[in-house]
Residue, then its C-alpha position, 0 to 999 in steps of 0.5 A: m672983514l677982509s683986510e686990504s693987505t689980505l687980497p694982494e697977499m692971496e693973489s701973490a700966493a696964488r700966482r706963486q703956487l700956480a707957477a710952481v705946478l705948471t709944466h712950463d716955466i712962467a714967472p708968477a707976475a706974468l700970469d694973467l688973473d683972468a686967463d682960463m688956467a686950463g686953456s691958457y696954461a694947460l693946467t691939468s685936473l691933477n695939477k689943479v688939485l695940487f695947486l689948490t691944495e698947496l695954496c690952501e695950505a699956504t693961505g691957511v684956508d681949509l680946502a674942505h670949505f669948497t665943494e666939487d662945484d666950487l672947484d669946477r667954477m675956479r677957472t681963473l686965478r681971480d676966481v681962486v683968489e676971490a673964493l679963498a678970500r671969502h673963507s680967509t676970515e672965517g673963525s677969526 
C-alpha cells in the first residue's frame, strides 16, 4: 500500500525534475499539476524522456514498468505522479 507521505514526495520530485529539464526558468512549486507539459511548458519529446528517466531514478521506480503507450498518456505532472505511484510499492 502507498504511504500517505509517498505521493507528496513523488509530486515534489516530479516538479523538481520537470523544472530541471525545461528550457526556461520556472520554480518547481509554480508548475501546474494539471497543465499539459508539452503545450504549457514546451516540453519536447527528448526532454520528456530525460525528465522521466531522471524521475524514475530519483524515485526508485523502474522505467521498464512503462510501455510506449503509458509514456504517451503521461501528459500532465499529475499523470506522471499517479503512474509512478502505482509502481512505487511493487516488490516491497
